[in-house]
C-alpha positions, 0 to 999 in steps of 0.5 A, spaced: 551 494 485 546 494 490 544 488 493 537 484 491 534 482 497 526 482 495 523 481 489 516 481 486 512 480 479 511 487 476 503 488 476 503 491 470 505 485 466 511 489 464 516 485 459 523 486 461 526 487 453 532 483 454 529 476 457 522 478 454 519 474 461 515 479 465 519 484 469 521 485 476 520 489 482 527 490 487 527 492 494 524 498 496 519 498 490 517 491 492 515 493 498 510 498 495 508 494 490 506 490 496 503 496 500 499 499 494 496 491 494 494 492 500 491 498 501 488 497 494 484 491 496 477 491 498 476 487 505 472 481 503 475 481 496 479 474 497 475 469 498 479 465 501 482 469 507 481 468 514 480 476 516 479 482 513 485 483 509 485 490 505 484 498 506 477 499 502 479 505 500 473 506 495 468 506 500 472 513 502 469 516 495 462 517 497 463 520 504 464 528 505 467 529 512 474 528 513 473 527 520 467 522 520 468 515 523 468 512 516 475 515 515 477 513 522 475 506 521 479 506 514 486 509 518 485 503 522 483 498 517 490 500 514 494 501 518 493 494 521 493 490 514 499 493 513 502 491 520 500 484 519 501 484 512 507 487 510 512 485 516 517 489 512 514 496 515 510 500 520 506 504 519 507 511 520 501 515 518 497 516 513 494 523 511 486 523 505 485 530 502 479 529 498 477 534 492 470 532 489 470 524 486 476 525 488 481 522 493 489 522 495 491 518 500 499 519 502 501 513 506 508 514 511 512 508 514 518 506 515 522 500 514 522 494 518 528 490 515 535 489 516 536 489 509 534 497 510 537 502 514 533 504 521 529 510 521 529 510 513 522 513 512 518 511 505 510 513 502 505 510 497 502 516 494 494 513 492 489 517 487 481 513 488 476 517 483 468 514 483 
């Protein structure tokens, strides 16, 4: 059985059929869920945050040019937010594919924790619709 180092509530609020409690995310899945939450949070959305936590990916839908300053700014915001608020990883790369009113964002990162072997990479793929 794998050792559990990180746990977080499953934000889908699915029920564990054995304990009848809210299910949990473990280890890499907990970290992945944290990254998705950071990226999908709009800057300024959390009222008591001292700085602009979040990616603001919803703004991307209305931008038509992938080489625009908005795209560059988005990547910088996401990189800064992940590196600051998720110390268990280091942002590696991000790509954006836009198709009409839908954007697919792929974010890759390296784990930065002793419980996961060095040089282990992972990623998330998010689809945002306008």
